[in-house]
KEKESE-967501 format. One record per atom (N, C-alpha, C, O): residue in three letters; x, y negated, z negated. Coordinates in pm, whole numbers, padded with zeros to 5 digits, always signed. Example, Ala and Ser with C-alpha at 12.3 -4.5 7.8 and 13.67 -1.06 7.14 Angstrom:
ALA+01319+00569-00780/ALA+01230+00450-00780/ALA+01320+00330-00780/ALA+01424+00332-00846/SER+01285+00225-00708/SER+01367+00106-00714/SER+01290-00003-00787/SER+01341-00114-00804/
# end
This chain:
MET+06323-07527-12214/MET+06397-07620-12295/MET+06389-07759-12232/MET+06406-07775-12111/ALA+06365-07859-12314/ALA+06355-07997-12267/ALA+06494-08050-12231/ALA+06595-08006-12285/LYS+06493-08142-12140/LYS+06621-08204-12101/LYS+06671-08294-12213/LYS+06593-08357-12285/VAL+06799-08299-12227/VAL+06861-08389-12323/VAL+06861-08528-12261/VAL+06903-08543-12146/PRO+06815-08632-12335/PRO+06808-08767-12275/PRO+06939-08813-12211/PRO+06936-08884-12110/GLU+07051-08774-12266/GLU+07180-08814-12212/GLU+07200-08760-12070/GLU+07262-08826-11987/THR+07146-08641-12041/THR+07161-08585-11907/THR+07079-08665-11807/THR+07120-08680-11691/ASP+06964-08716-11849/ASP+06884-08800-11758/ASP+06965-08922-11715/ASP+06967-08957-11597/ARG+07030-08986-11811/ARG+07110-09106-11781/ARG+07226-09069-11690/ARG+07256-09141-11594/LEU+07292-08959-11720/LEU+07406-08916-11639/LEU+07362-08883-11497/LEU+07429-08919-11401/GLU+07249-08813-11485/GLU+07198-08781-11351/GLU+07173-08909-11272/GLU+07211-08918-11155/GLU+07110-09005-11335/GLU+07081-09131-11266/GLU+07210-09201-11225/GLU+07217-09257-11116/GLU+07311-09198-11310/GLU+07439-09261-11275/GLU+07504-09190-11156/GLU+07557-09256-11066/VAL+07499-09058-11155/VAL+07558-08983-11043/VAL+07484-09013-10914/VAL+07546-09040-10811/PHE+07351-09009-10919/PHE+07274-09037-10798/PHE+07289-09181-10752/PHE+07289-09208-10632/ASP+07302-09273-10846/ASP+07327-09412-10810/ASP+07461-09425-10738/ASP+07471-09496-10638/PHE+07564-09356-10789/PHE+07695-09356-10725/PHE+07685-09300-10583/PHE+07741-09357-10489/VAL+07614-09189-10569/VAL+07601-09127-10436/VAL+07525-09220-10342/VAL+07564-09235-10227/ARG+07419-09282-10390/ARG+07343-09375-10305/ARG+07431-09492-10259/ARG+07429-09528-10141/ARG+07507-09550-10351/ARG+07594-09662-10314/ARG+07700-09618-10214/ARG+07731-09690-10119/THR+07756-09500-10235/THR+07858-09449-10143/THR+07798-09421-10007/THR+07859-09451-09904/GLU+07678-09362-10006/GLU+07611-09335-09879/GLU+07586-09464-09802/GLU+07609-09471-09681/GLU+07540-09566-09873/GLU+07515-09694-09808/GLU+07644-09751-09748/GLU+07642-09805-09638/ALA+07753-09738-09819/ALA+07881-09788-09769/ALA+07926-09711-09645/ALA+07976-09771-09550/VAL+07907-09581-09646/VAL+07948-09499-09531/VAL+07861-09533-09409/VAL+07913-09548-09298/VAL+07731-09544-09429/VAL+07642-09577-09319/VAL+07676-09716-09265/VAL+07679-09737-09143/ASP+07700-09811-09354/ASP+07737-09946-09312/ASP+07866-09945-09231/ASP+07877-10012-09129/ALA+07964-09869-09277/ALA+08091-09859-09204/ALA+08068-09799-09065/ALA+08127-09844-08967/GLY+07984-09698-09057/GLY+07952-09637-08928/GLY+07888-09736-08833/GLY+07921-09741-08714/ARG+07797-09815-08886/ARG+07731-09918-08802/ARG+07833-10021-08753/ARG+07833-10057-08635/LYS+07919-10067-08844/LYS+08019-10166-08805/LYS+08115-10111-08702/LYS+08151-10180-08606/TRP+08156-09986-08721/TRP+08247-09922-08627/TRP+08182-09914-08489/TRP+08245-09946-08388/ALA+08056-09872-08486/ALA+07985-09861-08359/ALA+07969-09998-08293/ALA+07983-10011-08172/LYS+07941-10100-08373/LYS+07924-10235-08318/LYS+08054-10289-08258/LYS+08052-10351-08152/VAL+08166-10265-08326/VAL+08296-10311-08276/VAL+08327-10245-08142/VAL+08370-10311-08048/VAL+08305-10116-08134/VAL+08331-10044-08009/VAL+08241-10097-07898/VAL+08284-10116-07785/GLU+08117-10121-07932/GLU+08020-10169-07833/GLU+08058-10307-07778/GLU+08028-10338-07663/GLU+08123-10388-07860/GLU+08164-10521-07814/GLU+08270-10513-07703/GLU+08278-10602-07619/PHE+08349-10408-07704/PHE+08455-10394-07605/PHE+08413-10317-07481/PHE+08466-10339-07372/ILE+08319-10228-07498/ILE+08273-10145-07387/ILE+08120-10148-07387/ILE+08059-10129-07492/PRO+08059-10172-07273/PRO+07912-10175-07269/PRO+07852-10045-07325/PRO+07902-09935-07299/ALA+07746-10060-07402/ALA+07684-09945-07469/ALA+07627-09843-07372/ALA+07607-09727-07408/GLU+07602-09885-07251/GLU+07541-09794-07155/GLU+07638-09688-07101/GLU+07595-09588-07043/THR+07767-09710-07119/THR+07862-09614-07066/THR+07858-09485-07147/THR+07843-09489-07269/PRO+07870-09372-07080/PRO+07865-09244-07150/PRO+07973-09229-07258/PRO+07950-09166-07361/ALA+08090-09287-07235/ALA+08198-09275-07333/ALA+08159-09341-07465/ALA+08185-09285-07572/VAL+08097-09458-07459/VAL+08055-09527-07581/VAL+07942-09451-07648/VAL+07941-09436-07770/GLN+07850-09405-07570/GLN+07739-09328-07628/GLN+07791-09205-07700/GLN+07744-09170-07809/GLU+07888-09139-07641/GLU+07948-09020-07704/GLU+08027-09058-07830/GLU+08023-08987-07930/LEU+08097-09170-07824/LEU+08172-09217-07940/LEU+08078-09251-08055/LEU+08102-09213-08170/VAL+07971-09322-08025/VAL+07873-09357-08128/VAL+07811-09232-08186/VAL+07792-09222-08307/LYS+07778-09136-08102/LYS+07724-09009-08150/LYS+07823-08941-08244/LYS+07785-08888-08348/GLY+07951-08942-08206/GLY+08054-08882-08291/GLY+08065-08953-08426/GLY+08080-08888-08529/ILE+08057-09085-08424/ILE+08064-09162-08549/ILE+07945-09128-08637/ILE+07961-09106-08757/LEU+07827-09124-08579/LEU+07707-09093-08657/LEU+07709-08950-08708/LEU+07666-08923-08820/ASP+07759-08857-08627/ASP+07771-08718-08673/ASP+07868-08709-08791/ASP+07842-08637-08888/PHE+07978-08783-08782/PHE+08074-08786-08892/PHE+08010-08842-09018/PHE+08025-08787-09127/THR+07938-08952-09003/THR+07871-09015-09116/THR+07771-08919-09179/THR+07761-08910-09302/GLU+07698-08848-09097/GLU+07601-08750-09147/GLU+07671-08641-09228/GLU+07621-08599-09333/GLU+07785-08595-09182/GLU+07860-08491-09253/GLU+07912-08542-09387/GLU+07912-08469-09487/VAL+07957-08667-09390/VAL+08002-08727-09515/VAL+07887-08731-09615/VAL+07904-08696-09732/LEU+07771-08774-09570/LEU+07655-08782-09659/LEU+07616-08644-09711/LEU+07583-08628-09828/LYS+07620-08546-09624/LYS+07588-08409-09665/LYS+07685-08361-09773/LYS+07645-08300-09872/THR+07812-08388-09751/THR+07915-08348-09848/THR+07895-08417-09981/THR+07912-08356-10087/GLN+07858-08544-09978/GLN+07834-08617-10102/GLN+07715-08561-10178/GLN+07719-08549-10300/ARG+07611-08526-10107/ARG+07494-08467-10173/ARG+07531-08336-10240/ARG+07493-08311-10354/GLU+07606-08254-10169/GLU+07650-08126-10226/GLU+07734-08149-10352/GLU+07717-08081-10452/PHE+07824-08246-10345/PHE+07908-08280-10459/PHE+07823-08323-10578/PHE+07844-08276-10691/ALA+07727-08411-10553/ALA+07643-08461-10662/ALA+07565-08348-10727/ALA+07555-08341-10850/HIS+07510-08259-10647/HIS+07435-08147-10703/HIS+07524-08051-10781/HIS+07485-08004-10888/LYS+07643-08024-10730/LYS+07736-07937-10803/LYS+07777-08000-10935/LYS+07784-07932-11038/MET+07803-08130-10932/MET+07843-08199-11053/MET+07732-08195-11157/MET+07756-08168-11275/LEU+07611-08222-11114/LEU+07498-08218-11207/LEU+07475-08078-11262/LEU+07442-08063-11380/ASP+07491-07977-11179/ASP+07477-07839-11227/ASP+07580-07810-11336/ASP+07548-07747-11438/GLU+07702-07855-11315/GLU+07807-07834-11415/GLU+07776-07907-11545/GLU+07793-07853-11654/VAL+07729-08030-11532/VAL+07695-08108-11651/VAL+07581-08040-11726/VAL+07586-08027-11849/ARG+07479-07997-11654/ARG+07366-07929-11719/ARG+07413-07803-11790/ARG+07369-07775-11902/THR+07501-07727-11727/THR+07553-07605-11788/THR+07624-07637-11918/THR+07601-07571-12020/LYS+07710-07737-11916/LYS+07784-07775-12037/LYS+07691-07827-12145/LYS+07707-07793-12263/VAL+07594-07907-12107/VAL+07499-07959-12206/VAL+07419-07844-12267/VAL+07398-07841-12388/ASP+07376-07751-12185/ASP+07304-07634-12236/ASP+07392-07556-12333/ASP+07345-07514-12439/GLU+07519-07536-12299/GLU+07611-07464-12387/GLU+07625-07537-12520/GLU+07625-07474-12626/LEU+07638-07669-12513/LEU+07656-07748-12636/LEU+07530-07747-12722/LEU+07539-07746-12845/THR+07415-07748-12659/THR+07290-07749-12738/THR+07260-07613-12796/THR+07179-07603-12888/ARG+07321-07508-12745/ARG+07300-07372-12800/ARG+07398-07338-12912/ARG+07379-07238-12981/VAL+07499-07418-12929/VAL+07600-07391-13033/VAL+07534-07401-13169/VAL+07463-07497-13199/ASP+07557-07299-13252/ASP+07504-07296-13386/ASP+07589-07386-13475/ASP+07708-07359-13494/VAL+07530-07492-13529/VAL+07606-07586-13609/VAL+07609-07550-13758/VAL+07667-07624-13837/SER+07549-07441-13796/SER+07548-07408-13939/SER+07673-07340-13985/SER+07685-07306-14103/
# end
């Protein structure tokens, strides 16, 4: 069965939202790491561990967002399939 054009648009909107959110999270992680680095030299193990923790957190957020986007799209596809199978006669 061919995709319904409306689902293509919706998919693109969802992925655009996820991309923008991911960019914001990564940017926040970078800013957070930079602020910490300004107060404590980056060479110290504590800062390196803190930056690693921030990046690990950011990675987990991105993973969660991807899972959310895929689940949402699966639900939308299921509903669209159900609607296109309804007998209108």
